[in-house]
C-alpha positions in Angstrom: 0.0 0.0 0.0 1.2 3.5 -0.9 2.6 5.3 2.3 1.4 8.7 1.0 -2.2 7.4 0.7 -2.0 5.8 4.1 -0.9 9.2 5.5 -3.5 11.0 3.6 -6.2 8.6 4.9 -4.9 9.1 8.5 -5.2 12.8 8.1 -8.7 12.5 6.6 -9.7 10.2 9.4 -8.4 12.6 12.0 -10.1 15.6 10.5 -13.4 13.5 10.2 -13.0 12.4 13.8 -12.4 16.0 15.0 -15.4 17.2 13.0 -17.6 14.4 14.4 -16.5 15.1 18.0 -17.0 18.9 17.4 -20.5 18.3 16.2 -21.2 16.3 19.2 -19.9 19.0 21.5 -21.9 21.6 19.7 -25.0 19.4 19.8 -24.8 19.0 23.5 -23.9 22.6 24.1 -26.8 23.6 21.9 -29.1 21.3 23.7 -27.9 22.6 27.0 -28.2 26.1 25.8 -31.9 25.5 24.7 -32.6 23.9 28.0 -31.0 26.7 29.8 -32.9 29.3 27.7 -36.1 27.5 28.5 -35.2 27.4 32.2 -34.3 31.1 32.1 -37.6 31.9 30.3 -39.5 30.0 33.0 -37.6 31.6 35.7 -38.3 35.0 34.2 -42.0 34.4 33.9 -42.4 32.7 37.3 -43.6 35.2 39.9 -43.3 38.1 37.4 -45.7 40.5 35.8 -47.2 38.6 32.8 -50.0 40.1 30.7 -52.4 37.6 29.1 -55.9 38.1 27.6 -58.8 37.6 30.0 -61.0 34.5 29.4 -64.6 35.4 28.8 -67.4 33.2 30.3 -69.5 31.0 28.0 -72.6 32.1 29.8 -73.5 35.2 31.9 -76.6 36.9 33.3 -77.5 40.1 35.0 -80.3 39.7 37.6 -81.3 36.5 35.9 -81.4 38.1 32.4 -79.1 36.3 29.9 -76.3 38.3 28.3 -76.2 37.5 24.5 -72.5 36.5 24.4 -72.9 34.8 21.0 -73.0 38.3 19.5 -69.5 39.6 18.5 -70.2 43.2 19.7 -71.5 42.0 23.0 -68.4 39.8 23.6 -66.0 42.5 22.6 -67.7 45.1 24.7 -67.5 42.8 27.8 -64.0 41.9 26.9 -62.9 45.5 27.0 -64.5 46.2 30.5 -63.2 42.9 31.9 -59.6 43.7 30.7 -59.8 47.3 32.0 -60.9 46.2 35.5 -58.7 43.1 35.7 -55.6 45.0 34.9 -56.4 48.1 36.9 -54.8 46.4 39.8 -54.7 48.7 42.7 -58.1 50.1 42.0 -59.8 46.7 41.7 -58.0 45.4 44.8 -59.6 48.3 46.7 -63.0 47.4 45.3 -62.6 43.8 46.6 -61.6 45.0 50.0 -64.5 47.5 50.3 -67.1 45.1 49.0 -66.4 42.8 52.0 -67.5 45.7 54.3 -70.5 47.1 52.3 -72.0 44.2 50.4 -73.5 42.5 53.4 -75.6 45.6 54.2 -76.5 46.3 50.6 -77.5 42.6 50.0 -79.7 42.7 53.1 -81.6 45.8 52.0 -82.0 44.5 48.4 -83.4 41.2 49.8 -85.8 42.9 52.2 -87.2 44.8 49.2 -87.4 41.8 46.9 -84.8 43.1 44.6 -82.1 41.1 42.7 -78.8 40.8 44.5 -76.9 41.8 41.2 -78.1 45.4 41.7 -75.3 45.8 44.3 -72.8 46.0 41.5 -74.4 49.2 40.3 -73.2 50.9 43.5 -69.7 49.8 42.7 -69.9 51.1 39.1 -71.4 54.4 40.3 -69.1 55.3 43.2 -66.4 52.6 43.8 -68.3 52.2 47.1 -67.1 55.6 48.2 -69.0 58.7 49.1 -68.1 60.7 46.0 -69.3 63.9 44.4 -69.4 63.8 40.6 -68.7 66.7 38.3 -72.6 66.9 37.7 -73.0 67.1 41.6 -74.3 63.5 42.0 -73.5 62.5 45.5 -72.9 59.5 47.6 -72.6 55.7 47.2 -75.5 55.7 44.8 -74.7 59.0 43.1 -78.1 60.8 43.5 -78.7 64.3 42.2 -80.4 66.5 44.7 -83.8 66.6 43.1 -83.9 62.9 42.5 -82.9 62.2 46.1 -85.7 64.3 47.5 -88.2 62.6 45.1 -87.2 59.2 46.6 -87.5 60.3 50.2 -84.0 61.4 51.1 -83.4 64.5 53.2 -80.9 66.9 51.7 -79.9 70.2 53.4 -76.9 71.9 54.9 -77.0 69.8 58.1 -78.2 66.4 56.9 -77.6 64.8 53.5 -78.9 61.3 53.3 -77.3 60.6 49.9 -74.3 59.9 52.1 -76.3 57.4 54.2 -75.6 53.9 52.9 -78.8 52.3 54.2 -81.2 55.1 53.2 -79.5 55.7 49.9 -79.6 52.0 49.0 -83.3 51.9 49.9 -83.9 54.9 47.6 -81.9 53.4 44.8 -83.9 50.2 45.1 -87.1 52.2 44.7 -85.8 53.9 41.6 -84.7 50.6 40.0 -88.0 48.9 40.9 -89.9 51.7 39.2 -87.7 51.4 36.1 -88.1 47.7 36.0 -91.9 48.0 36.1 -91.6 50.6 33.2 -89.2 48.6 31.0 -89.8 45.0 32.1 -86.0 44.5 32.3 -83.4 44.8 35.1 -80.8 45.5 32.5 -82.8 48.4 31.1 -83.5 49.6 34.7 -79.7 49.7 35.3 -79.1 51.5 32.1 -81.7 54.1 33.1 -80.0 54.6 36.4 -77.0 55.8 34.5 -78.6 57.7 31.6 -81.8 58.7 33.3 -85.2 57.5 32.1 -85.6 60.4 29.8 -82.4 59.6 28.0 -83.2 55.9 27.7 -86.8 56.6 26.5 -85.4 59.1 23.9 -83.2 56.4 22.4 -86.0 53.8 22.4 -88.2 56.2 20.5 -85.4 57.1 18.0 -84.2 53.6 17.3 -87.4 51.6 17.6 -85.8 49.1 20.0 -86.2 48.5 23.7 -83.6 45.8 24.3 -80.4 47.1 25.9 -78.1 45.0 23.8 -79.7 46.3 20.5 -79.5 50.0 21.5 -76.8 52.4 20.3 -76.2 54.6 23.4 -73.7 57.3 24.4 -70.2 56.1 25.3 -70.9 56.1 29.0 -74.2 54.3 29.0 -73.0 52.1 26.2 -70.2 50.8 28.4 -72.1 50.9 31.7 -73.8 47.5 31.8 -70.6 45.8 30.6 -68.7 47.5 33.4 -71.3 46.2 35.9 -71.0 42.7 34.4 -67.2 42.8 34.6 -67.4 43.9 38.2 -69.8 41.0 38.9 -67.4 38.5 37.4 -64.3 39.8 39.2 -65.9 40.4 42.6 -67.7 37.1 42.5 -64.5 35.1 41.9 -61.4 37.4 42.4 -58.9 34.5 42.2 -60.0 33.6 38.7 -58.8 37.0 37.6 -55.5 37.0 39.5 -56.6 38.7 42.7 -55.4 36.6 45.6 -56.4 37.9 49.0 -56.6 36.4 52.5 -59.5 37.2 54.8 -57.4 39.5 56.9 -56.7 41.6 53.7 -60.3 42.5 53.4 -61.9 45.5 55.1 -64.0 44.1 57.9 -67.6 45.0 58.7 -67.4 47.1 62.0 -70.0 46.2 64.6 -72.1 49.2 65.5 -75.2 50.2 67.6 -77.7 52.9 67.0 -78.2 56.0 69.1 -81.4 58.0 68.6 -81.2 61.9 68.3 -84.5 63.7 68.5 -83.3 67.0 70.0 -80.8 69.7 68.8 -77.1 69.0 69.1 -75.0 72.1 69.6 -71.5 70.4 69.2 -71.1 67.0 67.7 -67.4 66.8 68.9 -68.5 67.0 72.5 -71.5 64.8 71.9 -69.3 62.1 70.4 -67.1 62.1 73.5 -69.9 60.7 75.5 -69.6 57.5 73.5 -65.8 57.3 73.7 -65.2 58.4 70.1 -64.0 61.5 68.5 -65.5 63.7 65.8 -63.6 62.0 63.0 -64.9 58.6 63.9 -68.4 59.9 64.3 -68.3 61.3 60.8 -66.7 58.1 59.4 -69.7 56.1 60.5 -72.2 58.9 59.8 -71.1 60.9 56.8 -74.7 62.1 56.3 -74.2 64.5 59.2 -72.9 67.5 57.2 -72.1 70.0 60.0 -70.7 70.2 63.5 -74.3 70.7 64.9 -77.9 69.7 64.3 -80.7 72.2 64.6 -83.6 69.7 64.4 -86.3 72.3 64.9 -89.0 69.7 64.1 -88.0 67.1 66.6 -87.3 64.5 63.9 -85.6 61.3 65.0 -82.2 60.5 63.6 -80.3 57.2 64.2 -76.6 57.7 64.6 -74.2 54.7 64.3 -71.7 54.3 67.1 -68.9 51.6 66.7 -68.7 49.1 69.5 -65.9 49.1 72.0 -62.5 47.9 70.4 -63.7 48.9 66.8 -60.2 50.1 65.8 -58.7 46.6 66.6 -61.6 44.7 65.0 -60.5 42.4 62.2 -63.1 39.6 61.4 -66.6 40.2 60.2 -68.1 36.7 60.9 -71.8 36.6 61.8 -72.2 40.4 61.5 -74.0 40.3 58.2 -77.0 38.4 59.6 
């Protein structure tokens, strides 16, 4: 055999062996790199802020009335409000916390008046469960205008404004919604009228020849209103499903209170509050409907003031207080 060919074959074999071994090295390095990249990706995602679309339910209702989610425009409208409220993290967390305090009272009043429990979400959509004043001067948890408040039995003056009274304002809102339901035959339309006013809803019914909320073209605010209410229902009914994980101690508790009757003038509520071992700030926290430091009460009307029970500032759990 030719020695040159033998040498050439040895060189060729050596090169081939080196290339083969190199390919094995690169294969394993590549595999390791891919695994490492995968692990790094998983590590980056785990426990981090990840944005994903929000799953829509297959079925949904408001106060027992089915939402037509088979319609693309309905699904997309709900999708918008569900995403907005799901990813508005701090705001929606606060709503969940407040709902634990206020929903038991609202639910009780709605039940006593034979109204659907879903109406409680209107209060959340209206005020975020805060005593707000809107740019249009609508006031309180249920956002009553002064004239409408008086029409539905609420006292409004410089010393007393029952739009700030959770129990009385909820009762008044229930009356309004009941009247609207009797007029339109639909809780969904009743809720829409709460936002737009009955005149606004009736005008659009007349213009468009339709009286079904999901068929009406409404202004931007009212057009989004019911979908926001529905989104709040979905999130507040099952917070964990939408990424909100809270323990019971994270929620704002329902503070136990008792009633004190006032049927004579009060010259100084700060001194009056001291009789019950509270200060003016705490008196106003539980009775925001008292709008001044005194109460004239010339007609001898009876008012019921809520006083927190002893130890209220250390109170944490709300078990059995919603009965």
